Structure formats: structure tokens, C-alpha cells
LUMMI-505076 format. One line per field, with one value per residue (C-alpha): residue in three letters; residue number from 1; x, y, z. Coordinates in pm, 1 decimal. Layout:
BEGIN
residuo: c(ALA, ...)
num: c(NUM, ...)
X: c(X, ...)
Y: c(Y, ...)
Z: c(Z, ...)
//
This chain:
BEGIN
residuo: c(MET, ASN, THR, GLN, THR, ALA, HIS, ILE, THR, VAL, VAL, VAL, ASP, ALA, ALA, HIS, ARG, PRO, ALA, ILE, ASP, ALA, LEU, THR, HIS, ARG, LEU, ARG, ALA, GLU, GLY, MET, GLN, VAL, GLU, GLN, VAL, LEU, ARG, ARG, LEU, GLY, THR, VAL, THR, GLY, THR, ILE, PRO, GLU, ASP, ARG, LEU, PRO, ALA, LEU, GLU, ARG, ILE, GLU, GLY, VAL, ALA, SER, VAL, GLU, ARG, GLU, ARG, ARG, TYR, ARG, LEU, PRO, PRO, PRO, ASP, GLU, PRO, VAL, GLN)
num: c(1, 2, 3, 4, 5, 6, 7, 8, 9, 10, 11, 12, 13, 14, 15, 16, 17, 18, 19, 20, 21, 22, 23, 24, 25, 26, 27, 28, 29, 30, 31, 32, 33, 34, 35, 36, 37, 38, 39, 40, 41, 42, 43, 44, 45, 46, 47, 48, 49, 50, 51, 52, 53, 54, 55, 56, 57, 58, 59, 60, 61, 62, 63, 64, 65, 66, 67, 68, 69, 70, 71, 72, 73, 74, 75, 76, 77, 78, 79, 80, 81)
X: c(10455.3, 10156.5, 9907.6, 9540.6, 9436.1, 9118.7, 8932.1, 8819.9, 8599.9, 8716.0, 8436.9, 8585.2, 8370.6, 8191.5, 8437.3, 8747.9, 8621.3, 8751.4, 9087.0, 9037.2, 9376.9, 9546.8, 9361.4, 9440.7, 9790.1, 9776.2, 9581.5, 9885.8, 10159.2, 9950.6, 9965.6, 9645.4, 9668.0, 9437.1, 9238.0, 8995.9, 8881.4, 8530.7, 8554.8, 8198.7, 8067.8, 8368.0, 8524.1, 8824.2, 8846.9, 9117.2, 9310.7, 9493.1, 9683.4, 9449.4, 9676.9, 9684.2, 9357.7, 9284.8, 9567.3, 9334.9, 9020.7, 9254.8, 9325.1, 9166.2, 8867.0, 8804.8, 8422.7, 8458.8, 8648.0, 8387.7, 8500.4, 8376.1, 8137.3, 8176.0, 7883.1, 7873.0, 7597.0, 7639.4, 7707.3, 7391.8, 7357.3, 7305.1, 6972.1, 6755.4, 6851.6)
Y: c(8055.1, 8268.1, 8288.6, 8455.2, 8760.8, 8776.3, 9087.8, 9046.5, 9236.8, 9176.2, 9199.1, 9287.7, 9119.5, 9420.4, 9388.3, 9465.9, 9742.0, 9999.4, 9848.1, 9853.3, 10003.2, 9746.6, 9489.6, 9633.5, 9641.8, 9249.4, 9239.8, 9373.6, 9184.1, 8880.2, 9006.0, 9197.5, 9528.0, 9731.1, 9979.7, 10092.5, 10107.9, 10172.1, 10235.0, 10326.2, 9958.9, 9801.3, 9649.1, 9632.9, 9610.2, 9505.2, 9227.9, 8953.5, 8645.7, 8320.3, 8111.5, 8403.3, 8397.8, 8047.3, 8325.8, 8596.4, 8390.4, 8319.1, 8654.7, 8719.3, 8995.6, 8904.2, 8767.8, 8705.4, 8730.8, 8792.4, 8695.1, 9026.7, 8899.9, 9010.5, 9001.3, 9048.6, 9182.3, 9070.6, 9431.6, 9584.9, 9436.3, 9077.5, 8952.3, 8860.3, 8521.7)
Z: c(3316.3, 3227.2, 3514.3, 3486.7, 3638.3, 3876.8, 3875.9, 4245.7, 4534.6, 4892.6, 5146.0, 5500.2, 5807.7, 6017.2, 6300.1, 6097.8, 5872.2, 6126.1, 6029.4, 5653.3, 5594.6, 5752.0, 5625.4, 5276.8, 5366.7, 5405.5, 5083.3, 4887.2, 5095.0, 4941.4, 4597.9, 4538.9, 4310.2, 4537.7, 4301.0, 4561.1, 4905.9, 5007.7, 5341.4, 5392.0, 5225.1, 5361.3, 5037.0, 4847.1, 4476.0, 4258.6, 4056.1, 4172.0, 4009.1, 4001.3, 4212.6, 4497.5, 4531.3, 4849.4, 5011.4, 5034.8, 5175.0, 5446.3, 5570.7, 5904.9, 5840.4, 5489.7, 5496.0, 5114.4, 4762.2, 4501.6, 4156.6, 3909.8, 3647.8, 3288.5, 3033.6, 2669.5, 2468.3, 2089.1, 1854.9, 1743.6, 1410.5, 1548.5, 1523.9, 1886.0, 2019.7)
//
């Protein structure tokens, strides 16, 4: 089974920011590969299999799960559109 991986940012609600380390532990337990914990911003970044996203959204203290947006510019030698 080949599951796609999503690059995500988890936003922690204000009430749970003091316990962000415990919340990060729960995120890992649900399958998230944590890359950064940004305590001052109340966010955790990383990757997770697409099919595990709903589990993260149900964790108490998670305000939102946002997918990373990627943009691709055409090569420099392409005509401007």
C-alpha cells in the first residue's frame, strides 16, 4: 500500500500552548513525523500519511491542521503567461 504523505502545520489552541510538548507527543503517537515545534507561535510542523490526518484533527488542543501549499514557477526561459 502506497500512501501519500502530507506536509502539515498543526496549530495549537491558546489554552493548550503551555502543554505543547505533551500535545507533540500525542501527534507523534498518531503517526506524525515532527520536524519543528515552534513554541512561541504555538505550531508544530511535520509530515503524516494522508489517511492519518483526521486523527490529528480530533486531538484535544489542536485548533487546526493546515496543509503546506507549494507553488511552482515556470523555468526562467519559459515565456511569461
